[in-house]
Gaussian input, Z-matrix of N, CA and C with variables (Angstrom, degrees):
# hf/3-21g

backbone

0 1
 N
 C     1     B1
 C     2     B2     1     A1
 N     3     B3     2     A2     1     D1
 C     4     B4     3     A3     2     D2
 C     5     B5     4     A4     3     D3
 N     6     B6     5     A5     4     D4
 C     7     B7     6     A6     5     D5
 C     8     B8     7     A7     6     D6
 N     9     B9     8     A8     7     D7
 C    10    B10     9     A9     8     D8
 C    11    B11    10    A10     9     D9
 N    12    B12    11    A11    10    D10
 C    13    B13    12    A12    11    D11
 C    14    B14    13    A13    12    D12
 N    15    B15    14    A14    13    D13
 C    16    B16    15    A15    14    D14
 C    17    B17    16    A16    15    D15
 N    18    B18    17    A17    16    D16
 C    19    B19    18    A18    17    D17
 C    20    B20    19    A19    18    D18
 N    21    B21    20    A20    19    D19
 C    22    B22    21    A21    20    D20
 C    23    B23    22    A22    21    D21
 N    24    B24    23    A23    22    D22
 C    25    B25    24    A24    23    D23
 C    26    B26    25    A25    24    D24
 N    27    B27    26    A26    25    D25
 C    28    B28    27    A27    26    D26
 C    29    B29    28    A28    27    D27
 N    30    B30    29    A29    28    D28
 C    31    B31    30    A30    29    D29
 C    32    B32    31    A31    30    D30
 N    33    B33    32    A32    31    D31
 C    34    B34    33    A33    32    D32
 C    35    B35    34    A34    33    D33
 N    36    B36    35    A35    34    D34
 C    37    B37    36    A36    35    D35
 C    38    B38    37    A37    36    D36
 N    39    B39    38    A38    37    D37
 C    40    B40    39    A39    38    D38
 C    41    B41    40    A40    39    D39
 N    42    B42    41    A41    40    D40
 C    43    B43    42    A42    41    D41
 C    44    B44    43    A43    42    D42
 N    45    B45    44    A44    43    D43
 C    46    B46    45    A45    44    D44
 C    47    B47    46    A46    45    D45
 N    48    B48    47    A47    46    D46
 C    49    B49    48    A48    47    D47
 C    50    B50    49    A49    48    D48
 N    51    B51    50    A50    49    D49
 C    52    B52    51    A51    50    D50
 C    53    B53    52    A52    51    D51
 N    54    B54    53    A53    52    D52
 C    55    B55    54    A54    53    D53
 C    56    B56    55    A55    54    D54
 N    57    B57    56    A56    55    D55
 C    58    B58    57    A57    56    D56
 C    59    B59    58    A58    57    D57
 N    60    B60    59    A59    58    D58
 C    61    B61    60    A60    59    D59
 C    62    B62    61    A61    60    D60
 N    63    B63    62    A62    61    D61
 C    64    B64    63    A63    62    D62
 C    65    B65    64    A64    63    D63
 N    66    B66    65    A65    64    D64
 C    67    B67    66    A66    65    D65
 C    68    B68    67    A67    66    D66
 N    69    B69    68    A68    67    D67
 C    70    B70    69    A69    68    D68
 C    71    B71    70    A70    69    D69
 N    72    B72    71    A71    70    D70
 C    73    B73    72    A72    71    D71
 C    74    B74    73    A73    72    D72
 N    75    B75    74    A74    73    D73
 C    76    B76    75    A75    74    D74
 C    77    B77    76    A76    75    D75
 N    78    B78    77    A77    76    D76
 C    79    B79    78    A78    77    D77
 C    80    B80    79    A79    78    D78
 N    81    B81    80    A80    79    D79
 C    82    B82    81    A81    80    D80
 C    83    B83    82    A82    81    D81
 N    84    B84    83    A83    82    D82
 C    85    B85    84    A84    83    D83
 C    86    B86    85    A85    84    D84
 N    87    B87    86    A86    85    D85
 C    88    B88    87    A87    86    D86
 C    89    B89    88    A88    87    D87
 N    90    B90    89    A89    88    D88
 C    91    B91    90    A90    89    D89
 C    92    B92    91    A91    90    D90
 N    93    B93    92    A92    91    D91
 C    94    B94    93    A93    92    D92
 C    95    B95    94    A94    93    D93
 N    96    B96    95    A95    94    D94
 C    97    B97    96    A96    95    D95
 C    98    B98    97    A97    96    D96
 N    99    B99    98    A98    97    D97
 C   100   B100    99    A99    98    D98
 C   101   B101   100   A100    99    D99
 N   102   B102   101   A101   100   D100
 C   103   B103   102   A102   101   D101
 C   104   B104   103   A103   102   D102
 N   105   B105   104   A104   103   D103
 C   106   B106   105   A105   104   D104
 C   107   B107   106   A106   105   D105
 N   108   B108   107   A107   106   D106
 C   109   B109   108   A108   107   D107
 C   110   B110   109   A109   108   D108
 N   111   B111   110   A110   109   D109
 C   112   B112   111   A111   110   D110
 C   113   B113   112   A112   111   D111
 N   114   B114   113   A113   112   D112
 C   115   B115   114   A114   113   D113
 C   116   B116   115   A115   114   D114
 N   117   B117   116   A116   115   D115
 C   118   B118   117   A117   116   D116
 C   119   B119   118   A118   117   D117
 N   120   B120   119   A119   118   D118
 C   121   B121   120   A120   119   D119
 C   122   B122   121   A121   120   D120
 N   123   B123   122   A122   121   D121
 C   124   B124   123   A123   122   D122
 C   125   B125   124   A124   123   D123
 N   126   B126   125   A125   124   D124
 C   127   B127   126   A126   125   D125
 C   128   B128   127   A127   126   D126
 N   129   B129   128   A128   127   D127
 C   130   B130   129   A129   128   D128
 C   131   B131   130   A130   129   D129
 N   132   B132   131   A131   130   D130
 C   133   B133   132   A132   131   D131
 C   134   B134   133   A133   132   D132
 N   135   B135   134   A134   133   D133
 C   136   B136   135   A135   134   D134
 C   137   B137   136   A136   135   D135
 N   138   B138   137   A137   136   D136
 C   139   B139   138   A138   137   D137
 C   140   B140   139   A139   138   D138
 N   141   B141   140   A140   139   D139
 C   142   B142   141   A141   140   D140
 C   143   B143   142   A142   141   D141
 N   144   B144   143   A143   142   D142
 C   145   B145   144   A144   143   D143
 C   146   B146   145   A145   144   D144
 N   147   B147   146   A146   145   D145
 C   148   B148   147   A147   146   D146
 C   149   B149   148   A148   147   D147
 N   150   B150   149   A149   148   D148
 C   151   B151   150   A150   149   D149
 C   152   B152   151   A151   150   D150
 N   153   B153   152   A152   151   D151
 C   154   B154   153   A153   152   D152
 C   155   B155   154   A154   153   D153
 N   156   B156   155   A155   154   D154
 C   157   B157   156   A156   155   D155
 C   158   B158   157   A157   156   D156
 N   159   B159   158   A158   157   D157
 C   160   B160   159   A159   158   D158
 C   161   B161   160   A160   159   D159
 N   162   B162   161   A161   160   D160
 C   163   B163   162   A162   161   D161
 C   164   B164   163   A163   162   D162
 N   165   B165   164   A164   163   D163
 C   166   B166   165   A165   164   D164
 C   167   B167   166   A166   165   D165
 N   168   B168   167   A167   166   D166
 C   169   B169   168   A168   167   D167
 C   170   B170   169   A169   168   D168
 N   171   B171   170   A170   169   D169
 C   172   B172   171   A171   170   D170
 C   173   B173   172   A172   171   D171
 N   174   B174   173   A173   172   D172
 C   175   B175   174   A174   173   D173
 C   176   B176   175   A175   174   D174
 N   177   B177   176   A176   175   D175
 C   178   B178   177   A177   176   D176
 C   179   B179   178   A178   177   D177
 N   180   B180   179   A179   178   D178
 C   181   B181   180   A180   179   D179
 C   182   B182   181   A181   180   D180
 N   183   B183   182   A182   181   D181
 C   184   B184   183   A183   182   D182
 C   185   B185   184   A184   183   D183
 N   186   B186   185   A185   184   D184
 C   187   B187   186   A186   185   D185
 C   188   B188   187   A187   186   D186
 N   189   B189   188   A188   187   D187
 C   190   B190   189   A189   188   D188
 C   191   B191   190   A190   189   D189
 N   192   B192   191   A191   190   D190
 C   193   B193   192   A192   191   D191
 C   194   B194   193   A193   192   D192
 N   195   B195   194   A194   193   D193
 C   196   B196   195   A195   194   D194
 C   197   B197   196   A196   195   D195
 N   198   B198   197   A197   196   D196
 C   199   B199   198   A198   197   D197
 C   200   B200   199   A199   198   D198
 N   201   B201   200   A200   199   D199
 C   202   B202   201   A201   200   D200
 C   203   B203   202   A202   201   D201
 N   204   B204   203   A203   202   D202
 C   205   B205   204   A204   203   D203
 C   206   B206   205   A205   204   D204
 N   207   B207   206   A206   205   D205
 C   208   B208   207   A207   206   D206
 C   209   B209   208   A208   207   D207
 N   210   B210   209   A209   208   D208
 C   211   B211   210   A210   209   D209
 C   212   B212   211   A211   210   D210
 N   213   B213   212   A212   211   D211
 C   214   B214   213   A213   212   D212
 C   215   B215   214   A214   213   D213
 N   216   B216   215   A215   214   D214
 C   217   B217   216   A216   215   D215
 C   218   B218   217   A217   216   D216
 N   219   B219   218   A218   217   D217
 C   220   B220   219   A219   218   D218
 C   221   B221   220   A220   219   D219
 N   222   B222   221   A221   220   D220
 C   223   B223   222   A222   221   D221
 C   224   B224   223   A223   222   D222
 N   225   B225   224   A224   223   D223
 C   226   B226   225   A225   224   D224
 C   227   B227   226   A226   225   D225
 N   228   B228   227   A227   226   D226
 C   229   B229   228   A228   227   D227
 C   230   B230   229   A229   228   D228
 N   231   B231   230   A230   229   D229
 C   232   B232   231   A231   230   D230
 C   233   B233   232   A232   231   D231
 N   234   B234   233   A233   232   D232
 C   235   B235   234   A234   233   D233
 C   236   B236   235   A235   234   D234
 N   237   B237   236   A236   235   D235
 C   238   B238   237   A237   236   D236
 C   239   B239   238   A238   237   D237
 N   240   B240   239   A239   238   D238
 C   241   B241   240   A240   239   D239
 C   242   B242   241   A241   240   D240
 N   243   B243   242   A242   241   D241
 C   244   B244   243   A243   242   D242
 C   245   B245   244   A244   243   D243
 N   246   B246   245   A245   244   D244
 C   247   B247   246   A246   245   D245
 C   248   B248   247   A247   246   D246
 N   249   B249   248   A248   247   D247
 C   250   B250   249   A249   248   D248
 C   251   B251   250   A250   249   D249
 N   252   B252   251   A251   250   D250
 C   253   B253   252   A252   251   D251
 C   254   B254   253   A253   252   D252
 N   255   B255   254   A254   253   D253
 C   256   B256   255   A255   254   D254
 C   257   B257   256   A256   255   D255
 N   258   B258   257   A257   256   D256
 C   259   B259   258   A258   257   D257
 C   260   B260   259   A259   258   D258
 N   261   B261   260   A260   259   D259
 C   262   B262   261   A261   260   D260
 C   263   B263   262   A262   261   D261
 N   264   B264   263   A263   262   D262
 C   265   B265   264   A264   263   D263
 C   266   B266   265   A265   264   D264
 N   267   B267   266   A266   265   D265
 C   268   B268   267   A267   266   D266
 C   269   B269   268   A268   267   D267
 N   270   B270   269   A269   268   D268
 C   271   B271   270   A270   269   D269
 C   272   B272   271   A271   270   D270
 N   273   B273   272   A272   271   D271
 C   274   B274   273   A273   272   D272
 C   275   B275   274   A274   273   D273
 N   276   B276   275   A275   274   D274
 C   277   B277   276   A276   275   D275
 C   278   B278   277   A277   276   D276
 N   279   B279   278   A278   277   D277
 C   280   B280   279   A279   278   D278
 C   281   B281   280   A280   279   D279
 N   282   B282   281   A281   280   D280
 C   283   B283   282   A282   281   D281
 C   284   B284   283   A283   282   D282
 N   285   B285   284   A284   283   D283
 C   286   B286   285   A285   284   D284
 C   287   B287   286   A286   285   D285
 N   288   B288   287   A287   286   D286
 C   289   B289   288   A288   287   D287
 C   290   B290   289   A289   288   D288
 N   291   B291   290   A290   289   D289
 C   292   B292   291   A291   290   D290
 C   293   B293   292   A292   291   D291
 N   294   B294   293   A293   292   D292
 C   295   B295   294   A294   293   D293
 C   296   B296   295   A295   294   D294

   B1=1.4348
   B2=1.5915
   B3=1.2872
   B4=1.5481
   B5=1.5496
   B6=1.3486
   B7=1.4730
   B8=1.4848
   B9=1.3379
   B10=1.4589
   B11=1.4914
   B12=1.3687
   B13=1.4941
   B14=1.5184
   B15=1.2557
   B16=1.4516
   B17=1.5274
   B18=1.3487
   B19=1.4655
   B20=1.5007
   B21=1.2865
   B22=1.5202
   B23=1.5079
   B24=1.3127
   B25=1.4202
   B26=1.5189
   B27=1.3596
   B28=1.5160
   B29=1.5493
   B30=1.3809
   B31=1.3770
   B32=1.5881
   B33=1.3301
   B34=1.5007
   B35=1.4739
   B36=1.3704
   B37=1.4673
   B38=1.5954
   B39=1.2406
   B40=1.4496
   B41=1.5101
   B42=1.3454
   B43=1.4127
   B44=1.4718
   B45=1.3187
   B46=1.4762
   B47=1.6128
   B48=1.3015
   B49=1.5205
   B50=1.4643
   B51=1.3657
   B52=1.4717
   B53=1.5429
   B54=1.3730
   B55=1.5171
   B56=1.5804
   B57=1.2546
   B58=1.4852
   B59=1.5604
   B60=1.2932
   B61=1.4599
   B62=1.5333
   B63=1.2437
   B64=1.5365
   B65=1.5173
   B66=1.3547
   B67=1.4372
   B68=1.5417
   B69=1.3404
   B70=1.4724
   B71=1.4363
   B72=1.4161
   B73=1.4316
   B74=1.4958
   B75=1.4254
   B76=1.3943
   B77=1.5066
   B78=1.3265
   B79=1.4670
   B80=1.5202
   B81=1.3172
   B82=1.4317
   B83=1.5401
   B84=1.2784
   B85=1.5115
   B86=1.5166
   B87=1.3589
   B88=1.4516
   B89=1.5127
   B90=1.3507
   B91=1.4388
   B92=1.4935
   B93=1.3491
   B94=1.4398
   B95=1.5005
   B96=1.3251
   B97=1.4951
   B98=1.4898
   B99=1.3983
   B100=1.4147
   B101=1.5196
   B102=1.3705
   B103=1.4167
   B104=1.5514
   B105=1.3146
   B106=1.5493
   B107=1.5840
   B108=1.3276
   B109=1.4744
   B110=1.5259
   B111=1.3209
   B112=1.4045
   B113=1.4719
   B114=1.3392
   B115=1.4574
   B116=1.5008
   B117=1.3311
   B118=1.4568
   B119=1.5612
   B120=1.2779
   B121=1.4094
   B122=1.4967
   B123=1.3173
   B124=1.4798
   B125=1.5037
   B126=1.2996
   B127=1.5070
   B128=1.4778
   B129=1.2472
   B130=1.4766
   B131=1.5468
   B132=1.3490
   B133=1.4967
   B134=1.5074
   B135=1.2086
   B136=1.5458
   B137=1.4791
   B138=1.2872
   B139=1.5094
   B140=1.5884
   B141=1.2957
   B142=1.4658
   B143=1.5606
   B144=1.3700
   B145=1.4155
   B146=1.5282
   B147=1.3735
   B148=1.3928
   B149=1.5382
   B150=1.3336
   B151=1.3874
   B152=1.5609
   B153=1.3051
   B154=1.3971
   B155=1.5589
   B156=1.3494
   B157=1.4134
   B158=1.4986
   B159=1.3557
   B160=1.4188
   B161=1.5235
   B162=1.3243
   B163=1.4865
   B164=1.5400
   B165=1.3463
   B166=1.4510
   B167=1.4740
   B168=1.3571
   B169=1.4003
   B170=1.5241
   B171=1.2759
   B172=1.4538
   B173=1.6700
   B174=1.2761
   B175=1.4749
   B176=1.5111
   B177=1.3202
   B178=1.4403
   B179=1.4708
   B180=1.3916
   B181=1.4410
   B182=1.5394
   B183=1.3816
   B184=1.4437
   B185=1.4985
   B186=1.3199
   B187=1.5010
   B188=1.5690
   B189=1.3283
   B190=1.3875
   B191=1.4635
   B192=1.3284
   B193=1.5084
   B194=1.5121
   B195=1.2790
   B196=1.4987
   B197=1.4988
   B198=1.3745
   B199=1.4637
   B200=1.4890
   B201=1.2861
   B202=1.5154
   B203=1.4412
   B204=1.3966
   B205=1.5123
   B206=1.5550
   B207=1.3086
   B208=1.5110
   B209=1.5601
   B210=1.2965
   B211=1.5059
   B212=1.4203
   B213=1.3650
   B214=1.4724
   B215=1.4902
   B216=1.4264
   B217=1.4571
   B218=1.4780
   B219=1.3875
   B220=1.4073
   B221=1.6501
   B222=1.2431
   B223=1.4269
   B224=1.5296
   B225=1.3308
   B226=1.4361
   B227=1.4849
   B228=1.3631
   B229=1.4251
   B230=1.5324
   B231=1.4380
   B232=1.4078
   B233=1.5760
   B234=1.2704
   B235=1.4703
   B236=1.5271
   B237=1.3130
   B238=1.4146
   B239=1.4767
   B240=1.3889
   B241=1.4106
   B242=1.4485
   B243=1.4109
   B244=1.4507
   B245=1.5445
   B246=1.3499
   B247=1.5200
   B248=1.5608
   B249=1.3405
   B250=1.4033
   B251=1.5973
   B252=1.3086
   B253=1.4423
   B254=1.5550
   B255=1.3388
   B256=1.4280
   B257=1.5512
   B258=1.3309
   B259=1.4785
   B260=1.4939
   B261=1.4223
   B262=1.4556
   B263=1.5822
   B264=1.4216
   B265=1.4869
   B266=1.5111
   B267=1.2744
   B268=1.5095
   B269=1.5173
   B270=1.3613
   B271=1.4297
   B272=1.4598
   B273=1.4026
   B274=1.5097
   B275=1.5543
   B276=1.2539
   B277=1.4709
   B278=1.5355
   B279=1.2785
   B280=1.5099
   B281=1.5637
   B282=1.3405
   B283=1.4767
   B284=1.4992
   B285=1.3821
   B286=1.4497
   B287=1.5355
   B288=1.3617
   B289=1.4053
   B290=1.5558
   B291=1.3368
   B292=1.5240
   B293=1.4967
   B294=1.2885
   B295=1.4630
   B296=1.5662
   A1=109.64
   A2=114.49
   A3=121.15
   A4=105.74
   A5=116.57
   A6=121.53
   A7=113.84
   A8=114.49
   A9=121.33
   A10=113.01
   A11=115.96
   A12=118.36
   A13=107.59
   A14=114.49
   A15=125.04
   A16=107.32
   A17=110.60
   A18=121.57
   A19=109.90
   A20=114.83
   A21=119.24
   A22=107.63
   A23=121.78
   A24=125.46
   A25=106.81
   A26=112.00
   A27=118.13
   A28=106.90
   A29=117.80
   A30=123.82
   A31=107.51
   A32=113.05
   A33=117.95
   A34=115.73
   A35=118.82
   A36=118.88
   A37=106.32
   A38=116.40
   A39=124.18
   A40=104.12
   A41=113.43
   A42=120.67
   A43=118.23
   A44=114.46
   A45=123.71
   A46=110.41
   A47=115.10
   A48=115.37
   A49=113.05
   A50=117.92
   A51=119.50
   A52=108.40
   A53=116.28
   A54=116.34
   A55=110.46
   A56=119.31
   A57=122.75
   A58=110.44
   A59=115.03
   A60=118.01
   A61=110.78
   A62=117.18
   A63=118.03
   A64=107.67
   A65=118.46
   A66=124.09
   A67=108.11
   A68=114.97
   A69=119.73
   A70=116.52
   A71=112.56
   A72=119.17
   A73=114.00
   A74=117.36
   A75=120.96
   A76=114.76
   A77=116.74
   A78=123.08
   A79=113.72
   A80=116.96
   A81=124.67
   A82=113.18
   A83=113.24
   A84=115.67
   A85=117.66
   A86=112.79
   A87=119.11
   A88=110.70
   A89=117.12
   A90=118.41
   A91=113.76
   A92=116.98
   A93=120.32
   A94=112.43
   A95=115.60
   A96=117.34
   A97=111.44
   A98=118.41
   A99=119.65
   A100=111.20
   A101=114.89
   A102=117.68
   A103=112.60
   A104=115.24
   A105=116.78
   A106=113.27
   A107=116.20
   A108=118.11
   A109=104.88
   A110=120.41
   A111=125.13
   A112=109.54
   A113=119.09
   A114=123.20
   A115=111.08
   A116=117.89
   A117=123.39
   A118=107.89
   A119=120.05
   A120=125.50
   A121=110.80
   A122=120.02
   A123=124.26
   A124=103.16
   A125=115.80
   A126=120.68
   A127=112.56
   A128=114.61
   A129=126.70
   A130=106.28
   A131=113.63
   A132=116.85
   A133=109.27
   A134=115.35
   A135=125.22
   A136=108.96
   A137=120.45
   A138=120.51
   A139=109.50
   A140=114.64
   A141=123.78
   A142=115.04
   A143=117.16
   A144=119.86
   A145=110.73
   A146=116.10
   A147=121.99
   A148=108.13
   A149=116.02
   A150=120.32
   A151=110.47
   A152=115.35
   A153=123.10
   A154=110.26
   A155=115.56
   A156=118.99
   A157=107.37
   A158=117.34
   A159=122.38
   A160=109.88
   A161=115.24
   A162=120.37
   A163=106.37
   A164=113.73
   A165=123.96
   A166=112.85
   A167=121.49
   A168=122.27
   A169=115.19
   A170=115.14
   A171=119.88
   A172=111.48
   A173=113.48
   A174=115.82
   A175=113.17
   A176=121.29
   A177=122.98
   A178=109.84
   A179=117.97
   A180=121.52
   A181=112.04
   A182=116.36
   A183=121.50
   A184=109.07
   A185=117.92
   A186=120.27
   A187=110.28
   A188=121.85
   A189=122.29
   A190=116.06
   A191=113.44
   A192=119.33
   A193=113.69
   A194=118.70
   A195=122.27
   A196=113.05
   A197=115.14
   A198=116.22
   A199=111.57
   A200=119.20
   A201=127.32
   A202=113.51
   A203=110.17
   A204=118.43
   A205=116.39
   A206=119.43
   A207=120.42
   A208=107.89
   A209=113.98
   A210=119.37
   A211=112.22
   A212=116.82
   A213=120.23
   A214=113.17
   A215=118.16
   A216=122.42
   A217=112.32
   A218=117.95
   A219=123.38
   A220=105.78
   A221=116.52
   A222=118.91
   A223=112.70
   A224=116.52
   A225=121.37
   A226=112.83
   A227=119.26
   A228=125.04
   A229=110.64
   A230=116.35
   A231=115.16
   A232=116.25
   A233=116.45
   A234=120.67
   A235=111.35
   A236=117.56
   A237=124.59
   A238=111.70
   A239=119.99
   A240=123.58
   A241=120.20
   A242=115.83
   A243=118.40
   A244=113.16
   A245=114.03
   A246=116.68
   A247=112.08
   A248=118.99
   A249=122.51
   A250=106.30
   A251=117.73
   A252=121.33
   A253=106.66
   A254=117.25
   A255=120.73
   A256=113.11
   A257=115.88
   A258=119.19
   A259=108.75
   A260=114.38
   A261=115.25
   A262=104.55
   A263=112.48
   A264=119.41
   A265=105.40
   A266=114.77
   A267=121.36
   A268=107.56
   A269=115.34
   A270=123.67
   A271=109.02
   A272=115.46
   A273=119.03
   A274=102.05
   A275=114.34
   A276=120.56
   A277=112.66
   A278=117.34
   A279=119.98
   A280=110.86
   A281=116.94
   A282=119.88
   A283=104.51
   A284=114.18
   A285=117.27
   A286=106.52
   A287=116.96
   A288=122.25
   A289=105.54
   A290=108.82
   A291=115.08
   A292=105.64
   A293=116.95
   A294=126.17
   A295=109.26
   D1=125.36
   D2=179.60
   D3=-54.09
   D4=139.34
   D5=-179.40
   D6=-103.43
   D7=-23.25
   D8=-173.48
   D9=-127.05
   D10=159.65
   D11=179.33
   D12=-151.64
   D13=169.99
   D14=169.06
   D15=-133.65
   D16=144.67
   D17=174.78
   D18=-132.06
   D19=120.02
   D20=179.95
   D21=-112.73
   D22=125.42
   D23=171.96
   D24=-99.75
   D25=134.21
   D26=-176.93
   D27=-130.57
   D28=132.51
   D29=174.86
   D30=-112.77
   D31=115.41
   D32=174.90
   D33=-64.16
   D34=142.48
   D35=167.96
   D36=-68.29
   D37=153.07
   D38=179.85
   D39=-55.89
   D40=130.77
   D41=176.39
   D42=84.63
   D43=0.49
   D44=-176.03
   D45=-110.83
   D46=4.79
   D47=-178.03
   D48=-56.32
   D49=-50.17
   D50=-176.11
   D51=-57.43
   D52=-41.58
   D53=-177.21
   D54=-70.35
   D55=-32.36
   D56=172.25
   D57=-60.75
   D58=-47.90
   D59=-179.01
   D60=-67.41
   D61=-34.57
   D62=178.66
   D63=-70.02
   D64=-40.88
   D65=179.97
   D66=-56.68
   D67=-50.72
   D68=-176.55
   D69=-61.08
   D70=-42.66
   D71=175.80
   D72=-62.45
   D73=-38.58
   D74=178.89
   D75=-65.14
   D76=-21.07
   D77=-177.17
   D78=-74.70
   D79=-16.07
   D80=-176.36
   D81=-52.84
   D82=-54.65
   D83=178.13
   D84=-55.96
   D85=-35.61
   D86=176.10
   D87=-65.10
   D88=-44.12
   D89=177.95
   D90=-63.30
   D91=-34.02
   D92=-178.63
   D93=-69.02
   D94=-14.47
   D95=-178.98
   D96=-97.40
   D97=0.63
   D98=179.43
   D99=-93.81
   D100=113.93
   D101=-173.57
   D102=-67.57
   D103=-28.68
   D104=-178.80
   D105=-85.42
   D106=-3.32
   D107=179.34
   D108=-92.00
   D109=119.43
   D110=178.86
   D111=-79.87
   D112=-62.92
   D113=176.62
   D114=-125.91
   D115=149.84
   D116=-176.15
   D117=-139.71
   D118=122.08
   D119=179.08
   D120=-123.34
   D121=135.62
   D122=167.76
   D123=-121.87
   D124=136.43
   D125=-173.12
   D126=-150.12
   D127=169.57
   D128=175.93
   D129=-109.18
   D130=126.50
   D131=177.63
   D132=-90.98
   D133=-46.22
   D134=-178.71
   D135=-160.37
   D136=173.91
   D137=-177.02
   D138=-56.41
   D139=121.27
   D140=177.07
   D141=80.72
   D142=-1.59
   D143=177.20
   D144=-117.72
   D145=129.30
   D146=-172.16
   D147=-130.34
   D148=169.81
   D149=-179.50
   D150=-149.52
   D151=159.29
   D152=165.79
   D153=-130.93
   D154=134.26
   D155=179.89
   D156=-135.30
   D157=126.80
   D158=-179.27
   D159=-139.15
   D160=156.34
   D161=-173.12
   D162=-126.19
   D163=156.67
   D164=-173.19
   D165=-147.41
   D166=145.94
   D167=175.50
   D168=-73.21
   D169=-32.22
   D170=-173.42
   D171=-146.86
   D172=171.07
   D173=179.37
   D174=-68.46
   D175=-26.36
   D176=179.17
   D177=-64.41
   D178=-42.60
   D179=179.96
   D180=-68.32
   D181=-38.83
   D182=175.52
   D183=-61.92
   D184=-49.49
   D185=-175.85
   D186=-68.20
   D187=-33.05
   D188=169.78
   D189=-58.72
   D190=-43.15
   D191=172.00
   D192=-61.40
   D193=-43.63
   D194=176.52
   D195=-64.85
   D196=-26.30
   D197=179.99
   D198=-98.65
   D199=3.47
   D200=-173.92
   D201=-85.98
   D202=-178.60
   D203=-176.25
   D204=-68.04
   D205=-25.08
   D206=176.12
   D207=-66.18
   D208=-56.36
   D209=178.17
   D210=-51.61
   D211=-51.84
   D212=-178.93
   D213=-56.86
   D214=-46.84
   D215=176.72
   D216=-60.97
   D217=-39.01
   D218=-176.32
   D219=-64.34
   D220=-49.54
   D221=-177.95
   D222=-67.17
   D223=-33.79
   D224=176.12
   D225=-62.88
   D226=-32.88
   D227=-173.61
   D228=-102.28
   D229=1.42
   D230=-173.99
   D231=-61.73
   D232=-44.71
   D233=179.83
   D234=-60.55
   D235=-41.79
   D236=-176.91
   D237=-68.57
   D238=-45.84
   D239=-172.97
   D240=-94.94
   D241=-27.19
   D242=-166.29
   D243=-114.54
   D244=143.75
   D245=-179.94
   D246=-71.40
   D247=-21.84
   D248=175.61
   D249=-149.61
   D250=164.93
   D251=-173.52
   D252=-61.37
   D253=149.26
   D254=173.84
   D255=-58.04
   D256=133.13
   D257=175.20
   D258=-94.02
   D259=114.90
   D260=-175.37
   D261=-115.30
   D262=129.95
   D263=-176.74
   D264=-115.24
   D265=134.49
   D266=168.70
   D267=-90.34
   D268=129.69
   D269=-171.85
   D270=-123.03
   D271=144.62
   D272=173.49
   D273=-109.23
   D274=125.90
   D275=178.88
   D276=-80.41
   D277=133.02
   D278=-178.59
   D279=-100.46
   D280=-26.77
   D281=-178.32
   D282=-159.09
   D283=148.21
   D284=-177.77
   D285=-149.18
   D286=135.81
   D287=173.49
   D288=-110.34
   D289=121.23
   D290=176.45
   D291=-114.69
   D292=140.01
   D293=-178.33
   D294=-13.30

């Protein structure tokens, strides 16, 4: 069972919604290459509001993700795409149902 997670809340600048969605979709192949990332989801919460949720077995996997190419690209694009900096939350998982 994954023990740790990250949740990032993203608010697109007006008119940048399609670019945010394309950016999030383009990150999937990068997440698939991360051995320490168990699950990775990019989603739309409501118009202009997006999120990323991913899970990890241990802190090393979570930190590798935070230091990896998705996080670097997210921060590099933050000023261009988002109305405020991404809000990233470290989460401890209490229970998980996997298929």
